BAFI-3210 file (N, C-alpha, C; in Angstrom, 3 decimals, decimal comma, padded with zeros to 6 digits):
// residues 255
n [1|2|3|4|5|6|7|8|9|10|11|12|13|14|15|16|17|18|19|20|21|22|23|24|25|26|27|28|29|30|31|32|33|34|35|36|37|38|39|40|41|42|43|44|45|46|47|48|49|50|51|52|53|54|55|56|57|58|59|60|61|62|63|64|65|66|67|68|69|70|71|72|73|74|75|76|77|78|79|80|81|82|83|84|85|86|87|88|89|90|91|92|93|94|95|96|97|98|99|100|101|102|103|104|105|106|107|108|109|110|111|112|113|114|115|116|117|118|119|120|121|122|123|124|125|126|127|128|129|130|131|132|133|134|135|136|137|138|139|140|141|142|143|144|145|146|147|148|149|150|151|152|153|154|155|156|157|158|159|160|161|162|163|164|165|166|167|168|169|170|171|172|173|174|175|176|177|178|179|180|181|182|183|184|185|186|187|188|189|190|191|192|193|194|195|196|197|198|199|200|201|202|203|204|205|206|207|208|209|210|211|212|213|214|215|216|217|218|219|220|221|222|223|224|225|226|227|228|229|230|231|232|233|234|235|236|237|238|239|240|241|242|243|244|245|246|247|248|249|250|251|252|253|254|255]
n.u [000,833|000,327|001,076|002,757|004,401|007,200|009,926|012,476|014,107|012,766|009,472|008,941|011,221|012,821|015,569|017,392|015,753|014,747|011,819|009,331|008,887|010,296|012,424|011,204|011,616|009,981|010,183|013,118|015,817|014,665|014,287|013,189|011,992|009,526|007,925|007,015|003,555|002,913|000,970|001,256|001,479|001,354|001,667|000,721|000,457|-001,582|-000,256|002,246|003,661|003,008|001,242|002,744|004,949|003,556|002,816|005,308|005,881|003,973|004,719|003,955|005,371|008,873|011,425|013,308|015,868|017,952|016,972|014,274|012,532|010,203|008,996|011,453|011,940|013,331|011,953|012,774|013,762|011,697|009,186|006,022|004,088|005,351|005,288|002,487|001,616|002,769|001,796|-001,155|-003,642|-005,734|-007,439|-008,208|-010,949|-011,970|-012,229|-013,673|-014,854|-017,499|-019,168|-019,135|-020,183|-019,921|-018,749|-017,556|-015,675|-013,891|-013,035|-011,506|-008,551|-007,799|-008,520|-006,737|-004,172|-003,956|-004,371|-006,677|-009,810|-013,037|-014,972|-013,360|-012,218|-014,485|-015,238|-013,028|-013,228|-015,731|-015,151|-013,394|-015,100|-016,741|-014,872|-014,710|-017,198|-019,282|-020,654|-023,315|-023,588|-022,585|-023,673|-024,444|-024,173|-021,490|-022,701|-024,921|-024,326|-023,039|-020,547|-018,735|-019,060|-018,144|-015,438|-014,780|-015,208|-013,197|-010,959|-011,198|-010,732|-008,097|-006,835|-006,944|-004,929|-003,494|-001,521|001,715|001,837|-000,511|-001,686|-003,336|-005,108|-006,049|-008,344|-010,430|-011,455|-014,104|-016,007|-018,497|-018,131|-018,868|-018,914|-016,283|-014,933|-015,759|-014,476|-011,840|-011,884|-012,179|-009,703|-007,949|-008,885|-008,364|-005,595|-005,083|-006,217|-005,107|-002,502|-001,676|000,153|-000,204|-000,005|-000,825|-002,171|-003,082|-004,801|-006,493|-006,922|-008,221|-008,469|-005,769|-004,628|-006,015|-005,396|-002,688|000,564|003,042|004,078|005,039|005,883|005,541|006,787|005,856|007,123|009,764|010,452|010,795|010,987|009,826|009,243|009,115|007,594|005,662|002,373|001,063|003,230|004,721|002,971|002,973|005,648|007,424|010,158|009,775|008,056|006,219|005,344|004,085|002,015|000,544|-000,471|-001,995|-003,977|-003,271|-003,330|-001,793|000,618|001,920|004,644]
n.v [-001,196|002,344|005,727|006,285|008,678|010,576|011,180|012,503|010,079|007,477|007,234|005,531|003,427|000,394|-001,145|-003,921|-004,998|-006,633|-008,107|-008,329|-009,332|-008,722|-011,378|-012,934|-013,352|-012,709|-012,074|-011,830|-009,720|-007,843|-005,806|-003,050|-000,384|002,221|004,167|007,663|008,292|005,743|002,712|000,259|-003,110|-005,265|-008,639|-012,119|-015,415|-016,403|-015,348|-014,699|-012,406|-009,937|-008,118|-007,584|-006,236|-003,990|-002,858|-002,069|-000,124|001,874|002,753|001,496|-000,599|-001,003|-001,812|-004,892|-005,027|-003,271|-000,560|001,691|004,042|006,699|009,078|010,321|010,285|008,625|006,083|005,413|007,721|009,443|011,750|011,453|013,180|013,808|011,326|010,893|013,006|012,580|010,273|008,384|006,134|003,412|001,118|-002,435|-002,991|-000,508|000,943|003,083|005,517|004,622|006,300|008,706|010,805|010,255|012,543|013,706|011,751|012,045|014,608|014,348|013,884|016,428|017,993|017,066|017,593|020,056|023,656|024,645|026,369|025,371|025,619|025,636|023,084|021,523|022,214|021,231|018,478|017,855|018,234|016,096|013,931|014,299|013,698|010,935|010,254|010,387|012,487|012,772|011,132|012,369|013,100|010,720|007,845|005,439|002,915|003,113|002,899|001,024|-001,660|-001,212|001,527|002,442|001,919|003,711|006,133|005,854|005,986|008,636|009,883|009,047|010,628|013,129|014,880|015,487|013,499|012,112|009,513|006,860|004,189|001,141|-001,365|-004,403|-003,522|-004,639|-006,691|-008,667|-007,531|-007,516|-008,557|-006,434|-004,099|-004,182|-003,812|-001,204|000,166|-000,247|001,289|003,800|004,110|004,144|006,462|008,468|008,361|009,189|011,779|013,153|012,409|010,562|008,322|004,923|002,250|-001,016|-003,689|-006,822|-009,797|-010,295|-011,296|-010,233|-007,531|-006,885|-007,251|-005,270|-002,735|-002,513|-001,162|-002,290|-005,182|-006,653|-009,828|-012,226|-015,099|-017,410|-019,816|-019,553|-017,261|-014,785|-012,185|-013,084|-012,299|-009,493|-007,055|-006,313|-007,465|-009,078|-009,826|-011,281|-013,407|-014,617|-015,017|-015,602|-017,357|-018,801|-021,432|-021,302|-018,637|-018,519|-020,380|-019,117|-016,816|-018,050|-019,201|-021,579|-023,470|-025,739|-024,543|-025,768|-025,433]
n.w [000,000|-000,523|000,536|002,644|004,528|003,587|005,570|007,751|009,480|011,666|013,177|015,211|016,853|017,420|018,833|019,106|021,153|024,098|025,102|027,625|031,004|034,278|034,861|032,957|029,740|026,816|024,108|022,161|021,195|019,277|016,488|014,678|012,540|012,316|009,945|009,711|009,218|008,508|008,489|010,642|011,495|014,300|014,699|015,108|016,633|019,513|022,606|021,612|022,057|020,989|022,230|024,465|023,398|022,523|025,009|025,939|023,992|024,507|026,919|029,296|030,430|031,089|028,667|028,654|027,708|025,351|023,089|022,897|021,120|020,629|018,488|018,690|021,376|024,058|025,910|028,525|029,531|029,650|030,752|032,475|031,374|028,989|027,685|027,452|025,871|023,417|022,299|021,373|022,576|021,896|023,654|023,729|024,445|024,193|026,551|027,685|030,045|031,994|033,429|032,197|029,487|025,901|024,768|027,047|027,653|025,497|025,960|028,236|028,163|027,323|029,445|031,340|030,326|029,027|028,860|027,884|027,674|028,997|026,993|024,728|024,955|024,635|022,024|020,593|021,199|020,094|017,416|017,007|017,450|015,253|013,314|013,570|012,854|014,748|015,965|016,649|018,814|021,000|023,533|024,610|026,781|027,233|027,587|026,039|023,397|020,572|020,435|018,339|017,966|020,438|020,138|018,130|019,465|021,343|019,691|018,856|021,339|021,708|019,839|020,875|021,884|019,687|018,827|017,903|017,111|016,972|018,853|018,424|019,942|019,004|017,268|015,760|017,248|018,429|016,788|014,185|010,704|008,922|010,519|011,375|008,940|008,333|010,348|009,619|007,274|008,416|009,755|007,564|006,298|008,218|008,272|005,626|005,561|007,744|007,953|009,847|011,971|012,560|014,830|015,042|016,829|015,777|014,626|012,656|009,515|007,205|007,824|008,212|005,622|004,327|005,470|006,184|005,762|006,385|008,295|011,402|012,469|015,053|016,804|019,168|019,974|019,158|020,377|019,094|016,557|013,451|010,915|008,700|006,862|003,851|004,126|002,073|000,522|002,360|002,778|000,244|-000,480|001,594|003,067|005,294|006,658|008,807|008,759|006,230|006,635|008,639|007,310|005,417|006,835|008,086|006,090|003,793|001,530|-000,427|-000,554]
ca.u [000,000|001,053|000,657|003,719|005,024|008,655|010,403|013,781|014,093|011,534|008,653|009,145|012,415|013,255|016,901|017,843|014,894|014,208|010,496|008,777|008,765|011,449|012,477|010,497|011,813|009,012|010,781|014,513|016,579|013,718|014,674|012,508|011,622|008,228|008,024|005,874|002,464|002,759|000,093|002,163|000,755|002,030|000,803|001,229|-000,489|-001,815|000,893|003,521|004,374|002,646|000,691|003,858|005,665|002,721|002,924|006,584|005,802|003,145|005,316|003,432|006,440|010,173|012,013|014,300|017,182|017,838|016,521|012,973|012,236|009,001|009,108|012,741|011,997|013,580|010,973|013,376|014,089|010,509|008,269|004,660|003,432|005,980|004,739|001,071|001,372|003,325|001,110|-002,545|-003,853|-007,067|-007,339|-009,030|-012,382|-012,315|-011,878|-014,329|-015,374|-018,940|-019,897|-018,994|-020,710|-018,888|-018,049|-016,708|-014,537|-012,932|-012,516|-010,693|-007,117|-007,643|-008,602|-005,562|-002,874|-003,950|-004,965|-007,814|-011,039|-014,023|-015,584|-012,380|-012,124|-015,709|-015,162|-012,031|-013,759|-016,801|-014,503|-012,862|-016,244|-017,136|-013,864|-015,006|-018,592|-020,126|-021,075|-024,671|-023,531|-021,807|-024,278|-024,815|-023,239|-020,955|-023,661|-026,021|-023,840|-022,547|-019,122|-017,987|-019,109|-017,233|-014,061|-014,599|-015,043|-011,869|-009,993|-011,283|-010,029|-006,664|-006,325|-007,288|-003,757|-002,781|-000,290|002,531|001,540|-001,666|-001,607|-004,657|-005,003|-007,116|-009,539|-011,510|-011,873|-015,484|-016,885|-018,934|-017,295|-019,227|-018,439|-014,828|-014,498|-015,968|-013,421|-010,651|-012,038|-011,917|-008,254|-007,348|-009,263|-007,632|-004,220|-005,043|-006,590|-004,328|-001,120|-001,418|000,844|-000,924|000,586|-002,033|-002,091|-004,213|-004,598|-007,576|-006,231|-008,889|-008,090|-004,337|-004,374|-006,672|-004,878|-001,273|001,709|003,963|003,750|006,059|005,262|006,277|006,535|006,006|008,052|011,129|010,624|011,506|010,326|010,173|008,969|008,910|007,393|004,300|001,684|000,835|004,516|005,057|002,098|003,271|007,056|008,291|010,845|009,464|006,774|005,314|004,776|003,151|000,832|-000,252|-001,188|-002,926|-004,865|-002,843|-003,413|-000,535|000,734|002,652|006,077]
ca.v [000,000|003,585|006,696|006,505|009,988|010,581|012,081|012,139|009,236|006,769|007,756|004,540|002,627|-000,608|-001,627|-005,041|-004,979|-007,829|-007,748|-009,238|-008,856|-009,181|-012,827|-013,643|-012,772|-013,277|-011,885|-011,420|-009,088|-007,337|-004,517|-002,561|001,029|002,558|005,475|008,563|008,106|004,327|001,833|-000,840|-004,134|-006,257|-009,804|-013,438|-016,227|-016,069|-015,484|-014,540|-011,235|-008,691|-007,183|-007,195|-005,192|-002,792|-002,253|-001,353|001,049|002,944|003,182|000,844|-001,405|-000,758|-002,955|-005,599|-004,682|-002,575|000,829|001,961|005,468|007,128|010,508|010,797|010,256|007,307|005,946|005,350|009,075|010,257|012,079|010,981|014,101|013,645|010,115|011,010|013,997|012,158|009,097|008,121|004,697|002,824|-000,231|-003,409|-002,842|000,908|001,459|004,353|005,636|004,433|007,372|009,914|010,747|010,114|013,825|013,874|010,845|012,624|015,834|014,071|014,203|017,872|018,526|016,651|017,980|021,356|024,790|025,138|026,611|024,304|025,799|025,192|021,622|020,965|022,396|020,284|017,117|017,683|018,063|014,734|013,023|014,412|012,978|009,500|010,140|010,102|013,719|012,590|010,332|013,122|013,135|009,365|007,135|004,259|001,800|003,369|002,774|-000,303|-001,888|-000,534|002,961|002,677|001,944|004,969|007,177|005,659|006,513|010,093|010,258|008,831|011,703|014,416|015,732|015,545|012,727|011,804|008,132|006,298|002,742|000,516|-002,742|-005,277|-002,717|-005,427|-007,774|-008,661|-006,835|-008,259|-008,191|-005,140|-003,066|-004,233|-003,200|000,246|000,690|-000,204|002,454|004,986|004,203|004,580|007,856|009,333|008,434|009,982|013,170|013,777|011,942|009,936|007,048|003,955|000,958|-001,793|-005,101|-007,509|-011,092|-010,389|-011,232|-009,324|-006,176|-006,718|-007,071|-004,053|-001,454|-002,484|-000,915|-003,366|-005,902|-007,445|-011,050|-012,832|-016,531|-017,739|-020,921|-019,082|-016,034|-013,898|-011,670|-014,017|-011,721|-008,050|-006,649|-006,141|-008,737|-009,910|-010,385|-012,315|-014,549|-015,266|-015,206|-015,871|-018,642|-019,413|-022,146|-020,803|-017,386|-018,811|-021,039|-018,106|-015,971|-018,888|-019,794|-022,937|-024,380|-025,980|-023,793|-026,581|-025,118]
ca.w [000,000|-000,531|001,520|003,720|004,459|003,584|006,614|008,260|010,663|012,005|014,263|016,272|016,571|018,388|018,516|019,937|022,341|024,747|025,605|028,613|032,373|035,046|035,026|031,876|028,414|025,875|022,791|022,291|020,112|018,276|015,917|013,471|012,534|011,738|009,310|009,907|008,269|008,187|009,260|010,929|012,242|015,130|014,565|015,489|017,365|020,917|023,484|020,898|022,539|020,315|023,218|025,335|022,658|022,571|026,345|025,973|023,117|025,076|028,162|030,489|031,009|030,459|027,971|029,457|027,139|024,080|023,058|022,286|021,027|019,921|018,165|019,150|022,834|024,625|027,001|029,859|029,959|029,419|031,833|032,220|030,452|027,690|027,102|027,131|024,828|022,132|021,776|021,711|022,711|021,973|024,210|023,010|024,736|024,123|027,887|027,990|031,400|031,902|034,103|031,389|028,130|024,868|024,667|028,225|027,510|024,556|026,572|029,419|028,007|027,196|030,807|032,093|029,779|028,353|029,581|027,116|028,420|028,803|025,677|023,732|025,054|024,056|020,576|020,084|021,322|019,107|016,116|016,946|017,268|013,844|012,527|013,610|012,428|015,906|016,631|017,179|020,037|021,979|024,866|025,024|027,632|026,556|027,646|025,097|022,027|020,227|020,621|017,286|018,250|021,567|019,647|017,411|020,478|021,927|018,725|018,974|022,568|021,490|018,993|021,489|022,082|018,402|019,047|016,734|016,729|017,679|019,014|018,469|020,414|018,493|016,986|015,162|018,144|018,875|015,860|013,012|009,546|008,330|011,427|011,325|007,691|008,415|011,212|008,759|006,396|009,234|009,968|006,301|006,042|009,138|007,779|004,400|005,802|008,802|007,926|011,128|012,068|013,386|015,147|015,314|017,171|015,138|013,983|011,682|008,231|006,266|008,209|007,988|004,197|003,855|005,965|006,584|004,889|006,722|009,522|012,095|012,948|016,151|017,021|020,587|020,209|018,928|021,159|018,171|015,369|012,385|009,593|008,649|005,482|003,347|004,403|000,890|000,108|003,338|002,490|-001,031|-000,800|002,732|003,115|006,584|006,586|009,842|008,274|005,143|007,201|009,345|006,364|004,663|007,838|008,414|004,951|003,096|000,294|-001,388|-000,581]
c.u [000,865|000,665|001,625|004,421|006,545|009,126|011,762|013,621|012,751|010,773|008,731|010,367|012,694|014,598|017,325|017,070|014,576|012,916|010,003|008,666|009,975|011,403|011,808|010,671|010,890|009,519|012,194|015,024|015,682|014,173|013,801|012,214|010,251|008,306|006,827|004,824|002,195|001,668|000,844|001,470|001,718|001,145|001,522|000,164|-000,641|-000,564|002,236|004,311|003,978|002,059|001,763|004,680|004,867|002,841|004,251|006,490|005,023|003,605|004,763|004,501|007,763|010,662|013,060|015,723|016,944|017,288|015,207|012,749|010,957|009,096|010,390|012,936|012,237|012,745|011,613|013,699|012,872|009,779|006,893|003,956|004,030|005,467|003,325|000,806|001,872|002,577|-000,367|-002,744|-005,345|-006,916|-008,405|-010,522|-012,877|-011,969|-012,444|-014,807|-016,891|-019,759|-019,832|-019,674|-019,559|-018,079|-017,104|-015,498|-013,473|-012,292|-011,490|-009,199|-006,859|-007,706|-007,318|-004,281|-002,857|-004,541|-006,116|-009,003|-012,017|-014,675|-014,637|-012,208|-013,324|-015,681|-014,182|-012,580|-014,882|-016,215|-013,949|-013,986|-016,772|-016,151|-014,148|-016,483|-019,538|-020,538|-022,453|-024,689|-022,864|-022,358|-024,773|-023,746|-022,677|-021,910|-024,780|-025,581|-023,242|-021,047|-018,271|-017,959|-018,189|-015,794|-013,782|-014,410|-013,649|-010,772|-010,001|-010,544|-008,510|-006,037|-006,420|-006,111|-002,905|-001,466|000,450|002,343|000,390|-001,548|-003,015|-004,492|-006,231|-008,391|-010,705|-012,059|-013,320|-016,462|-017,300|-018,150|-017,600|-018,707|-016,914|-014,303|-014,664|-014,927|-012,099|-010,696|-011,742|-010,418|-007,557|-007,663|-008,497|-006,165|-004,123|-005,277|-005,640|-002,859|-000,722|-000,651|000,059|-000,067|-000,556|-001,678|-003,309|-003,808|-005,703|-007,008|-006,878|-008,507|-006,615|-004,047|-004,955|-005,915|-003,362|-000,345|002,742|003,501|005,001|005,350|006,160|005,853|006,851|007,093|009,505|011,467|011,312|010,549|010,789|009,902|008,734|008,745|005,939|003,553|001,486|002,126|004,972|004,239|002,575|004,731|007,957|008,918|010,516|008,108|005,757|004,612|003,749|001,882|-000,064|-001,098|-002,160|-003,833|-004,561|-002,887|-002,040|-000,510|001,589|004,128|006,797]
c.v [001,241|004,463|006,958|007,842|009,855|011,603|011,601|011,301|008,592|007,483|006,832|003,712|001,681|-001,142|-002,666|-005,111|-006,401|-007,414|-008,789|-008,562|-009,350|-010,681|-013,616|-012,897|-013,471|-013,175|-011,346|-010,763|-008,628|-005,963|-004,218|-001,076|001,186|003,977|006,351|008,347|006,664|003,691|000,523|-001,816|-004,991|-007,490|-011,085|-014,180|-015,777|-016,307|-015,262|-013,322|-009,920|-007,661|-006,718|-006,095|-003,888|-002,092|-001,527|-000,059|002,195|003,329|002,552|000,042|-001,074|-002,009|-003,596|-005,297|-003,980|-001,172|000,951|003,469|005,683|008,633|011,103|010,775|008,832|007,157|005,949|006,737|010,000|010,579|011,549|011,879|013,981|012,425|010,349|011,987|013,547|010,988|009,128|006,619|004,380|001,392|-001,125|-003,220|-001,420|001,617|002,848|004,341|005,633|005,527|008,691|009,723|010,548|011,400|014,021|012,957|011,446|013,887|015,553|014,354|015,704|018,548|018,243|017,334|019,303|022,417|025,397|025,388|025,467|024,407|025,319|023,686|020,960|021,067|021,408|018,866|016,869|017,505|016,661|013,720|013,107|013,652|011,480|009,223|009,786|011,367|013,566|011,810|011,079|013,033|011,774|008,785|005,923|003,067|001,936|003,243|001,386|-000,416|-001,183|000,971|003,315|002,777|003,213|006,133|007,075|006,149|008,045|010,573|010,108|009,953|013,072|015,379|015,855|014,790|012,456|010,368|007,630|004,778|002,173|-000,957|-003,528|-004,490|-003,510|-006,509|-007,597|-007,978|-007,747|-007,771|-006,829|-003,999|-003,011|-003,550|-001,682|000,897|000,758|001,021|003,743|005,179|004,701|006,044|008,821|009,457|009,343|011,473|013,882|013,356|011,200|008,634|006,147|002,716|000,109|-003,227|-005,792|-008,909|-011,343|-010,206|-010,263|-007,880|-005,908|-006,446|-005,759|-002,792|-001,382|-002,064|-002,016|-004,019|-006,560|-008,634|-011,729|-014,285|-016,876|-018,782|-020,492|-017,820|-014,953|-013,288|-012,515|-013,464|-010,232|-007,664|-006,427|-007,465|-009,629|-010,553|-011,465|-013,573|-015,326|-015,680|-015,549|-017,257|-019,420|-020,113|-021,660|-019,535|-017,647|-019,472|-020,033|-017,306|-016,753|-019,685|-021,275|-023,914|-024,554|-025,203|-024,520|-026,319|-025,922]
c.w [000,000|000,636|002,640|003,509|004,482|004,608|007,084|009,526|010,930|013,113|015,474|015,887|017,732|017,937|019,545|021,267|022,800|025,430|026,600|029,961|033,160|035,315|033,932|030,564|027,426|024,441|022,977|021,015|018,957|017,798|014,698|013,660|011,895|011,213|009,666|008,820|007,906|009,048|009,417|011,860|013,053|015,151|014,957|016,275|018,808|021,745|022,846|021,358|021,899|021,288|024,196|024,682|022,700|023,925|026,520|025,166|023,744|026,481|029,419|031,208|030,327|029,735|028,866|028,997|025,818|024,244|022,314|022,293|020,243|019,738|018,735|020,651|023,314|025,885|028,389|030,404|029,924|030,717|031,482|031,210|029,057|026,969|026,588|025,997|023,464|021,514|022,149|021,719|022,714|022,461|023,593|023,224|024,503|025,412|028,142|029,437|031,347|032,527|033,343|030,040|027,145|024,744|025,843|028,180|026,598|025,134|027,672|029,238|027,895|028,561|031,584|031,628|029,013|029,276|028,798|028,033|028,170|027,428|024,580|023,763|024,399|022,526|019,952|020,104|020,313|017,711|015,942|016,776|015,838|012,959|012,477|013,354|013,577|016,653|017,268|018,486|021,186|023,391|025,335|025,930|026,873|026,547|026,635|023,647|021,816|020,491|019,583|017,488|019,421|021,085|018,848|018,392|021,101|020,986|018,772|020,219|022,407|020,663|019,650|021,590|020,824|018,473|017,749|016,256|017,592|017,668|019,190|018,840|019,974|018,176|016,421|016,089|018,575|017,953|014,709|011,797|008,956|009,200|011,423|010,072|007,722|009,323|010,450|007,842|007,151|009,441|008,704|006,009|006,945|008,734|006,551|004,671|006,774|008,828|009,186|010,972|013,000|013,587|015,701|015,685|016,571|014,702|012,955|010,278|007,253|006,549|007,917|006,519|003,679|004,256|006,102|005,449|005,093|008,026|010,079|012,715|013,972|016,337|018,472|020,815|020,053|019,731|020,323|017,155|014,196|010,991|009,736|007,193|005,135|003,510|003,184|000,403|001,073|003,087|001,275|-001,192|000,378|002,626|004,389|006,521|007,612|009,382|007,188|005,676|007,914|008,371|005,491|005,592|008,063|007,271|004,323|001,805|-000,734|-001,435|000,479]
res [m|g|g|v|t|v|a|e|g|p|i|v|s|l|s|h|v|d|a|g|y|p|g|a|t|i|l|a|d|v|s|f|d|i|a|p|g|e|i|f|i|l|l|g|g|s|g|c|g|k|s|t|i|l|k|h|m|i|g|l|n|p|v|l|a|g|t|l|t|v|a|g|l|e|w|t|a|a|t|r|e|g|l|c|r|r|i|g|v|m|y|q|s|g|a|l|f|g|s|m|t|c|l|e|n|v|m|l|p|l|e|e|f|t|r|l|s|r|a|e|r|r|e|r|a|m|g|l|l|r|d|v|e|l|a|d|a|a|n|l|m|p|s|e|i|s|g|g|m|c|k|r|v|a|i|a|r|a|m|a|l|d|p|e|v|v|f|l|d|e|p|s|a|g|l|d|p|i|t|s|s|s|l|d|d|l|i|l|r|l|r|a|e|k|g|m|t|f|v|v|v|s|h|e|l|a|s|i|f|k|i|a|d|r|a|a|m|f|d|k|s|r|r|a|m|v|a|l|g|v|p|a|e|l|r|d|s|s|d|d|p|f|v|r|r|f|f|n|r|g|e|s|d|g|k]
***
């Protein structure tokens, strides 16, 4: 796919990263860069470490070894505010606050990290809800909207501080194919209109082939990144049988 912005240096860079938790290395010696404006997928089977890598990227857990930078900021040297202002995160369930309206959920980061007036925060949040085609849901509670709508609101909230990269954790999980496809369309549109960089954890092949510029694939048994590239090329040309089976849903490809 096209659309990757040409810029000096990567927006995200991992160099010889060991991922996991103290006493438990899940992935070893992982290195890759993500370009500004790229839609980059983290994929693999259950327990392969893709969510662990995501937690390192968004600053929840420090890497065990190596260097991780986002927008030129090394996480180990980052302040909490520095982390939060440079990235946006949509968690798998949406993680909206049930006691707040959709508009209030989107306004929350603006209240925490800006000095905008309430009117300015409201105007900014309404614009973000329009971006995700949910302005009409502004005054509804999360319990009053569908799962797919919750995820759109969560994406709007993730964009509230105009981050340099947005991380999406399993955006298609639990959604029907039509809703999932419309969410893919939204991601592509936001990238096209705003030049946004997305890092997406997913194992949904239809979504991966539709939106990804490139993907990094991890294997639990080898505790390693086993593939990096354009998904269709990995499916058709990888020398690794595990990679080909994954992209062909476990079917033999005759190689």
